[in-house]
C-alpha positions as CSV (number, residue, x, y, z in Angstrom):
1,M,-16.4,9.2,-19.4
2,A,-20.1,8.8,-18.6
3,H,-22.7,11.2,-17.5
4,G,-25.7,10.4,-15.3
5,T,-28.5,12.6,-14.0
6,S,-27.2,12.6,-10.5
7,A,-26.9,15.9,-8.7
8,K,-24.1,14.7,-6.4
9,P,-21.0,16.8,-6.5
10,V,-18.1,15.8,-8.7
11,L,-15.0,15.3,-6.5
12,K,-11.3,15.0,-7.3
13,A,-10.7,11.5,-5.9
14,L,-7.2,10.0,-5.7
15,G,-7.1,6.2,-5.5
16,L,-4.1,4.3,-4.0
17,M,-3.5,0.7,-4.8
18,S,-0.8,-1.8,-3.7
19,G,-1.8,-5.1,-5.1
20,T,-1.0,-8.8,-4.7
21,S,2.1,-8.4,-6.8
22,M,3.6,-6.3,-3.9
23,D,5.7,-4.2,-6.3
24,G,4.7,-0.7,-5.5
25,I,1.9,1.9,-5.2
26,D,-0.3,3.0,-8.1
27,L,-1.9,6.5,-7.8
28,A,-4.7,7.7,-10.1
29,L,-6.9,10.8,-9.9
30,I,-10.4,10.7,-11.4
31,E,-13.2,13.2,-11.3
32,T,-16.4,11.5,-10.2
33,D,-19.8,11.8,-8.4
34,G,-19.4,8.1,-7.4
35,D,-22.4,7.3,-9.6
36,G,-22.7,7.5,-13.3
37,H,-20.0,10.1,-14.0
38,A,-16.3,9.3,-14.1
39,V,-13.5,11.0,-15.9
40,T,-10.7,8.5,-15.9
41,S,-7.1,9.2,-15.0
42,R,-6.1,8.8,-18.6
43,N,-8.3,11.8,-19.3
44,T,-7.3,13.8,-16.3
45,G,-3.7,13.0,-17.1
46,M,-2.9,12.5,-13.4
47,R,-1.6,9.1,-12.7
48,M,1.7,7.8,-11.3
49,A,3.3,4.5,-10.2
50,L,5.9,4.4,-7.5
51,P,7.7,1.0,-7.3
52,Y,8.9,-0.4,-4.1
53,E,12.6,-1.2,-3.9
54,A,13.2,-4.9,-4.0
55,A,14.2,-5.1,-0.4
56,F,10.8,-3.7,0.7
57,S,8.9,-6.1,-1.5
58,C,10.8,-8.9,0.1
59,E,9.9,-7.5,3.5
60,I,6.2,-7.6,2.7
61,E,6.5,-11.1,1.3
62,A,8.3,-12.4,4.4
63,A,5.6,-10.9,6.6
64,L,3.0,-13.0,4.8
65,E,4.2,-15.9,7.0
66,D,3.3,-13.9,10.1
67,A,-0.1,-13.1,8.6
68,K,-1.0,-16.8,8.5
69,S,-1.4,-16.7,12.3
70,I,-4.0,-13.9,12.3
71,V,-7.3,-14.9,13.8
72,R,-8.9,-11.5,14.2
73,R,-8.9,-8.6,11.7
74,D,-7.0,-6.3,14.0
75,D,-4.3,-8.8,14.9
76,R,-0.8,-7.7,13.9
77,P,1.5,-10.6,14.9
78,G,5.3,-10.6,14.4
79,R,6.5,-8.1,11.9
80,L,3.1,-6.8,10.9
81,T,2.8,-3.8,13.3
82,A,6.0,-2.3,12.1
83,L,5.3,-3.1,8.5
84,E,1.8,-1.4,8.7
85,K,3.4,1.8,9.8
86,K,6.0,1.7,7.0
87,I,3.3,1.0,4.4
88,T,1.1,3.9,5.6
89,Q,4.1,6.2,5.6
90,R,5.0,5.2,2.1
91,H,1.5,5.9,0.9
92,A,1.6,9.3,2.6
93,D,4.9,10.1,0.9
94,A,3.4,9.0,-2.4
95,V,0.4,11.2,-2.0
96,N,2.5,14.2,-1.2
97,Q,4.7,13.5,-4.3
98,F,1.6,13.3,-6.4
99,I,0.3,16.6,-5.1
100,K,3.6,18.3,-5.8
101,R,4.0,16.7,-9.3
102,F,0.5,17.6,-10.5
103,N,-0.2,20.7,-8.4
104,V,-3.5,19.3,-7.3
105,T,-5.1,18.7,-3.9
106,P,-7.5,15.8,-4.0
107,D,-10.9,16.1,-2.2
108,I,-10.7,12.5,-1.0
109,L,-8.3,9.5,-0.9
110,G,-9.4,5.9,-1.6
111,F,-6.8,3.8,0.4
112,H,-6.8,0.1,-0.3
113,G,-3.8,-0.9,1.7
114,Q,-1.7,-4.1,1.3
115,T,-3.6,-7.4,1.5
116,V,-1.6,-9.8,3.6
117,L,-4.4,-12.4,4.3
118,H,-7.7,-13.2,2.5
119,R,-9.8,-16.0,4.0
120,P,-13.4,-15.1,3.4
121,E,-14.6,-18.6,4.5
122,E,-13.3,-17.6,7.9
123,G,-14.7,-14.1,7.7
124,L,-11.2,-12.7,7.4
125,T,-9.6,-10.2,5.1
126,V,-6.7,-8.1,6.2
127,Q,-5.2,-5.1,4.5
128,L,-2.3,-3.4,6.2
129,G,-2.6,0.4,6.3
130,D,-3.8,2.9,8.9
131,G,-6.4,5.1,7.2
132,Q,-6.5,7.6,10.1
133,Q,-2.8,8.0,10.1
134,L,-2.8,8.5,6.3
135,A,-5.5,11.2,6.7
136,D,-3.4,12.9,9.4
137,L,-0.2,12.7,7.4
138,T,-1.7,14.1,4.2
139,G,-4.4,16.4,5.6
140,I,-7.0,14.8,3.3
141,R,-10.2,12.9,4.1
142,T,-9.5,9.2,3.6
143,V,-11.8,6.2,3.0
144,Y,-10.2,2.9,3.8
145,D,-11.0,-0.7,4.9
146,M,-13.5,-1.1,2.0
147,R,-13.7,-4.9,2.1
148,A,-14.8,-5.6,5.7
149,A,-18.5,-4.7,5.4
150,D,-18.9,-7.1,2.5
151,I,-17.4,-10.0,4.5
152,I,-19.8,-9.2,7.3
153,A,-22.7,-9.4,4.9
154,G,-21.6,-12.9,3.8
155,G,-19.6,-11.8,0.8
156,Q,-16.1,-12.8,-0.4
157,G,-14.8,-9.3,0.2
158,A,-13.4,-9.4,-3.4
159,P,-13.3,-8.3,-6.1
160,L,-14.3,-4.7,-5.5
161,V,-13.6,-3.2,-9.0
162,P,-16.7,-4.5,-10.9
163,I,-18.9,-1.6,-9.9
164,Y,-16.3,0.7,-11.6
165,H,-16.1,-1.7,-14.6
166,R,-19.8,-1.2,-15.3
167,V,-19.2,2.5,-15.7
168,L,-16.3,1.9,-18.2
169,A,-18.3,-0.8,-20.1
170,R,-20.7,2.0,-21.4
171,A,-17.9,2.8,-23.9
172,I,-17.9,-0.8,-25.4
173,R,-20.5,-1.9,-28.0
174,E,-20.0,-5.6,-27.9
175,R,-21.9,-7.4,-25.0
176,P,-21.4,-9.3,-22.9
177,V,-18.0,-7.9,-22.0
178,A,-15.5,-9.4,-19.6
179,F,-12.8,-7.2,-17.9
180,V,-9.9,-9.4,-16.8
181,N,-7.4,-8.0,-14.3
182,V,-4.2,-10.1,-14.3
183,G,-2.3,-9.2,-11.1
184,G,-0.9,-11.8,-8.8
185,I,-4.3,-13.3,-8.9
186,A,-6.5,-12.9,-12.0
187,N,-10.2,-11.9,-11.7
188,I,-13.1,-11.3,-14.1
189,T,-15.9,-8.8,-14.2
190,Y,-18.7,-9.9,-16.5
191,V,-21.0,-7.1,-17.7
192,G,-24.2,-8.6,-19.3
193,R,-26.2,-7.1,-22.1
194,D,-28.5,-5.5,-19.5
195,G,-25.6,-4.3,-17.3
196,A,-25.9,-7.1,-14.8
197,L,-22.7,-7.9,-13.0
198,L,-20.9,-11.1,-12.1
199,A,-17.4,-11.2,-10.8
200,F,-15.0,-13.7,-9.3
201,D,-11.3,-14.7,-9.2
202,T,-10.4,-16.9,-12.1
203,G,-7.2,-18.4,-10.7
204,P,-3.5,-17.7,-10.7
205,G,-2.5,-14.5,-12.5
206,N,1.2,-13.6,-12.5
207,A,2.0,-15.0,-9.1
208,L,3.0,-18.6,-10.1
209,I,5.0,-17.3,-13.1
210,D,6.7,-14.7,-10.9
211,Q,7.5,-17.2,-8.2
212,W,8.9,-19.6,-10.8
213,V,11.3,-17.2,-12.6
214,S,12.3,-15.7,-9.3
215,S,13.2,-19.0,-7.7
216,Q,14.9,-20.5,-10.8
217,A,16.6,-17.4,-12.3
218,G,16.6,-14.7,-9.6
219,I,14.4,-12.5,-12.0
220,P,11.4,-10.8,-10.4
221,Y,9.0,-11.5,-13.4
222,D,8.9,-12.7,-17.0
223,Q,9.1,-9.4,-18.8
224,G,6.9,-9.5,-21.9
225,G,6.6,-13.2,-21.6
226,K,9.9,-13.6,-23.3
227,I,11.1,-16.5,-21.1
228,A,7.8,-18.4,-21.6
229,G,8.1,-17.7,-25.3
230,E,11.1,-19.9,-25.5
231,G,9.5,-22.8,-23.8
232,V,6.9,-25.5,-24.4
233,V,3.7,-26.3,-22.6
234,V,4.0,-29.4,-20.4
235,R,0.4,-30.6,-20.6
236,E,0.3,-32.9,-17.6
237,V,1.4,-30.0,-15.3
238,V,-1.4,-27.7,-16.8
239,D,-3.9,-30.5,-16.3
240,R,-2.8,-31.0,-12.7
241,Y,-3.4,-27.3,-11.9
242,M,-6.7,-27.2,-13.8
243,A,-8.0,-30.2,-11.8
244,A,-8.2,-28.1,-8.7
245,D,-11.7,-28.0,-7.1
246,F,-11.6,-24.2,-7.4
247,F,-12.3,-24.3,-11.2
248,S,-15.5,-26.3,-10.8
249,Q,-16.9,-23.9,-8.2
250,T,-19.4,-21.3,-9.3
251,G,-18.8,-17.7,-8.5
252,P,-18.6,-15.6,-6.5
253,K,-15.3,-17.0,-5.3
254,S,-12.0,-15.6,-4.4
255,L,-8.4,-16.7,-3.8
256,D,-5.5,-16.0,-1.5
257,R,-2.1,-15.7,-3.2
258,N,-1.0,-18.9,-1.5
259,D,-3.9,-21.1,-2.5
260,F,-2.0,-22.6,-5.5
261,E,1.3,-24.3,-4.7
262,P,4.3,-23.0,-6.6
263,L,5.8,-25.3,-9.2
264,A,8.5,-27.4,-7.5
265,A,12.0,-26.1,-7.9
266,G,13.9,-27.9,-10.6
267,S,10.9,-29.9,-11.8
268,L,11.0,-28.3,-15.3
269,E,13.5,-26.3,-17.3
270,L,13.2,-22.5,-16.8
271,S,11.4,-21.6,-20.0
272,D,9.2,-24.7,-20.0
273,G,8.1,-23.9,-16.5
274,A,7.3,-20.3,-17.4
275,R,5.5,-21.4,-20.6
276,T,3.5,-24.0,-18.7
277,L,2.4,-21.6,-15.9
278,T,1.5,-19.0,-18.5
279,R,-0.8,-21.5,-20.1
280,V,-2.3,-22.3,-16.7
281,T,-3.2,-18.6,-16.2
282,A,-4.8,-18.4,-19.7
283,E,-6.8,-21.6,-19.4
284,A,-8.0,-20.5,-15.9
285,I,-9.2,-17.2,-17.3
286,M,-11.1,-18.8,-20.2
287,A,-12.6,-21.5,-17.8
288,A,-14.6,-18.6,-16.4
289,T,-16.9,-18.9,-19.4
290,E,-18.4,-22.0,-17.8
291,H,-19.7,-19.9,-14.9
292,V,-21.4,-16.9,-16.7
293,P,-24.8,-16.8,-18.5
294,E,-23.4,-16.2,-22.0
295,A,-19.9,-16.4,-23.4
296,P,-18.3,-12.9,-23.5
297,R,-18.1,-11.3,-26.9
298,H,-15.2,-9.0,-25.9
299,W,-12.4,-9.7,-23.3
300,V,-10.6,-6.6,-22.0
301,L,-7.2,-7.3,-20.4
302,C,-6.0,-5.1,-17.6
303,G,-3.2,-5.3,-15.0
304,G,0.4,-6.3,-15.5
305,G,-0.5,-9.6,-17.3
306,R,-1.7,-7.8,-20.4
307,L,2.0,-6.9,-21.1
308,N,2.8,-10.6,-21.3
309,D,2.8,-11.3,-25.1
310,T,2.8,-15.1,-24.6
311,L,-0.3,-14.9,-22.3
312,M,-2.1,-12.6,-24.8
313,R,-1.4,-15.1,-27.6
314,D,-2.8,-17.9,-25.5
315,L,-5.9,-16.0,-24.7
316,K,-6.6,-15.0,-28.3
317,D,-6.0,-18.6,-29.3
318,L,-8.5,-19.9,-26.7
319,A,-11.1,-17.1,-27.5
320,Q,-11.3,-18.2,-31.1
321,A,-13.5,-21.1,-30.0
322,S,-16.3,-18.6,-29.2
323,D,-15.3,-16.1,-32.0
324,A,-14.6,-13.5,-29.3
325,T,-12.4,-10.4,-29.4
326,V,-9.5,-10.0,-26.9
327,S,-8.1,-6.5,-26.4
328,V,-5.7,-4.9,-24.0
329,S,-7.4,-2.0,-22.2
330,E,-5.4,0.7,-23.9
331,E,-7.0,-0.3,-27.3
332,L,-10.3,0.9,-25.8
333,G,-8.9,4.1,-24.2
334,F,-8.4,2.8,-20.7
335,D,-5.3,2.6,-18.6
336,G,-4.8,-1.0,-17.7
337,D,-2.2,-0.2,-15.0
338,M,-4.4,2.3,-13.2
339,M,-7.8,0.7,-13.4
340,E,-7.7,-0.7,-9.8
341,A,-6.4,2.6,-8.4
342,E,-9.1,4.5,-10.3
343,A,-11.7,2.0,-8.9
344,F,-10.7,2.7,-5.3
345,A,-11.0,6.4,-6.0
346,Y,-14.5,5.8,-7.4
347,L,-15.5,3.5,-4.4
348,A,-14.3,6.1,-1.9
349,V,-16.8,8.6,-3.3
350,R,-19.5,5.9,-3.4
351,S,-18.7,5.2,0.3
352,L,-19.2,8.8,1.2
353,H,-22.7,8.7,-0.3
354,G,-23.6,5.3,1.2
355,L,-23.9,3.7,-2.2
356,P,-23.2,0.0,-2.7
357,L,-19.5,-1.1,-3.3
358,T,-20.5,-4.7,-3.9
359,E,-23.6,-6.7,-5.1
360,P,-24.6,-10.3,-4.7
361,G,-23.4,-11.1,-8.2
362,T,-19.9,-9.7,-7.5
363,T,-19.0,-11.1,-4.1
364,G,-21.9,-13.2,-2.9
365,C,-23.0,-10.8,-0.3
366,S,-26.6,-11.1,0.8
367,E,-27.7,-7.7,-0.6
368,P,-26.0,-4.7,-2.1
369,V,-23.5,-3.4,0.5
370,T,-21.8,-0.1,1.0
371,G,-18.6,-0.1,3.0
372,G,-15.4,1.7,3.9
373,V,-14.4,3.7,7.0
374,V,-14.1,7.5,6.6
375,A,-11.2,9.1,8.4
376,E,-11.2,12.9,8.8
377,P,-7.7,14.4,9.3
378,H,-7.1,15.7,12.8
379,Q,-6.2,19.3,13.0
380,P,-2.5,19.8,13.8
């Protein structure tokens, strides 16, 4: 994708991501030196998504209640010890399937794990996943626990993808550019004309919409935004969400999945609720313009939310005010489903070289910070 002058070796790095949507594991193999050179998974052709069965997603969701009682990062109250082993095993199985499917052995794994608690103001971020166990099960050097060092340095521990977005932004002419990842939570990476980075969570992504259609109709998500497309926006509900203090705070800032209350059951008709919550997501994303130096000229949508046609229409409608372009990542040659997995592959290699994973403008850390724990596989 991009070529620097670094003499660092180019490694085959496999990134593993299980996000706040809790719906499965994304795997993407990139070739990178962890610096200015990155061949994306769309170009290597090696990427794969393994969905969790519904029962396991529900098991993770149920365990979030136990996670609320965590007071130290290594606490695993209630169901969390057993769940961590299951999550690690599923990632190991996924890696082995990937190796078999593509006939490739990665040099390194970037293992994110499953976030079950994120309270940066308390110095807490917890991702379930045993990196040493994964290295042993796969026989591959593994970098994991990539958020903790940033928290220790006074950062939010999120988002971690911006460093990778800066490499991808080299292919985009219009600046400033904003990458928006819409998962359970939505976040923005702002790449300025000079390459300066700002990043922060913008607000709810798919989480409120998913919770609504699941509770009201037993459907896991609003596919393509079709349910929302049949409803109308209830303005007073949008205004109530947008009045949250979070939106007036400057970045860096980050959210836990539970920071915004779900819409009360039965308070709106199904499609009107979906439509209204979709508008909340769109307005929350565009409100980020108030906290960056210059309005983005180009918005690039990544993550599952880019497949929601109603959300995309809202974003294009709102972007007209600043005459900006809104694109889905594929229009620019990127894979919007795999960008986070690719990022953790890239960050794993950066971690090996002791390069920063975060900067003050991305998480609020006191200085650029490297991170991650390297687990070497034990010999059998």
